[in-house]
C-alpha positions as CSV (number, residue, x, y, z in Angstrom):
1,Q,-6.0,-1.6,18.9
2,V,-3.7,-1.8,16.3
3,Q,-4.2,1.5,14.4
4,L,-2.7,2.2,10.8
5,V,-2.7,5.2,8.9
6,E,-2.6,5.7,4.9
7,S,-1.8,9.3,2.7
8,G,0.1,10.1,0.2
9,G,-2.5,9.8,-2.5
10,G,-4.1,12.8,-5.1
11,L,-4.8,13.2,-8.6
12,V,-1.3,12.8,-10.9
13,Q,-1.4,12.7,-14.7
14,P,-0.6,9.3,-16.6
15,G,3.3,8.4,-16.0
16,G,3.3,9.9,-13.0
17,S,4.5,9.2,-9.4
18,L,3.4,9.2,-6.7
19,R,4.6,7.6,-2.6
20,L,2.0,6.0,-0.3
21,S,2.5,6.2,3.4
22,C,1.2,3.9,6.2
23,V,1.8,3.9,10.3
24,V,1.4,2.0,12.0
25,S,0.0,3.1,15.9
26,V,2.7,0.2,17.2
27,N,5.9,-1.1,17.1
28,I,6.0,-2.8,13.3
29,F,9.4,-4.4,14.1
30,S,7.8,-8.2,14.2
31,I,4.9,-7.6,11.9
32,Y,4.0,-9.9,8.9
33,P,2.7,-10.1,6.6
34,M,2.0,-6.0,6.0
35,G,0.7,-5.0,2.1
36,W,-1.3,-2.2,0.1
37,Y,-4.3,-3.8,-1.6
38,H,-6.2,-1.5,-4.1
39,Q,-10.0,-1.2,-4.9
40,A,-11.1,0.2,-8.8
41,P,-14.5,1.6,-8.2
42,G,-16.6,-1.2,-8.7
43,K,-14.4,-3.5,-8.1
44,Q,-13.2,-5.9,-5.6
45,R,-10.1,-5.0,-2.5
46,E,-6.6,-7.4,-4.5
47,L,-3.7,-7.5,-3.6
48,V,-0.9,-5.0,-4.5
49,A,2.2,-5.2,-2.7
50,I,2.7,-7.8,0.5
51,I,5.9,-8.2,2.5
52,R,5.3,-11.6,3.8
53,S,8.9,-11.8,6.1
54,P,12.1,-10.0,5.7
55,G,13.3,-10.3,2.4
56,L,10.4,-11.6,1.3
57,T,8.4,-9.4,-0.7
58,N,5.2,-10.3,-3.7
59,Y,3.7,-8.2,-6.2
60,A,0.4,-8.7,-8.5
61,V,2.0,-8.6,-11.8
62,S,-0.1,-5.6,-12.4
63,V,2.6,-3.6,-10.2
64,K,5.5,-5.9,-11.1
65,G,8.8,-3.2,-11.9
66,R,6.6,0.0,-11.3
67,F,5.4,0.1,-8.2
68,T,7.6,-0.5,-5.3
69,I,6.5,-2.1,-1.2
70,S,9.4,-1.3,1.9
71,R,8.9,-0.3,5.6
72,D,11.2,1.8,7.8
73,N,10.7,0.4,10.7
74,A,11.7,2.8,13.5
75,K,9.1,5.4,12.1
76,N,6.3,2.3,12.3
77,T,5.7,3.6,8.5
78,M,5.5,1.2,5.6
79,Y,6.1,2.9,1.5
80,L,4.3,2.1,-1.9
81,Q,6.3,3.9,-4.0
82,M,4.0,3.7,-7.2
83,N,6.0,4.8,-10.9
84,S,4.6,4.7,-14.3
85,L,0.8,5.2,-13.0
86,K,-1.9,4.2,-15.6
87,P,-5.3,4.8,-15.4
88,E,-6.3,1.6,-14.6
89,D,-4.2,2.7,-11.5
90,T,-6.9,4.6,-10.2
91,G,-8.6,3.6,-6.7
92,V,-8.3,3.7,-3.3
93,Y,-5.6,2.0,-1.8
94,Y,-5.4,0.4,1.4
95,C,-2.5,-0.7,4.4
96,L,-2.7,-4.0,5.5
97,A,-0.5,-5.1,9.4
98,V,-1.7,-8.3,10.8
99,V,-0.9,-8.6,13.7
100,G,-1.9,-11.8,16.1
101,G,-3.7,-13.6,13.5
102,Y,-6.3,-10.2,12.9
103,N,-6.1,-8.1,9.5
104,N,-6.1,-4.8,11.1
105,W,-6.7,-2.2,7.9
106,G,-6.4,1.4,7.2
107,Q,-9.0,3.7,6.3
108,G,-7.6,3.7,2.4
109,T,-6.2,6.9,0.4
110,Q,-8.0,7.7,-2.7
111,V,-5.6,8.0,-6.1
112,T,-6.5,9.2,-9.1
113,V,-4.8,9.3,-12.6
114,S,-6.3,11.5,-15.1
115,S,-5.2,13.7,-18.3
């Protein structure tokens, strides 16, 4: 069973930055796609950023230019660098890894953007 563990969330002021990490329990070298999703309070989970294949990434319009998704295969870890954070970025962030056609999710990490 593939396990994903997110970390790096917390409380940050508007305009601040956070870096989320997602550690995967298996070798991620050939795992695609992998991505980050955001669930705001009372709303559905939505795609933030995704690595669909080597060198091919997509971002939600709301985060383009502010967030950067990356991965370190040697560490079996995916990252989400979040800059210029806004209050509407508040919520739980989940990482996703599609393995063998199955969606594997982490437990989520809370991000709160507030002054």
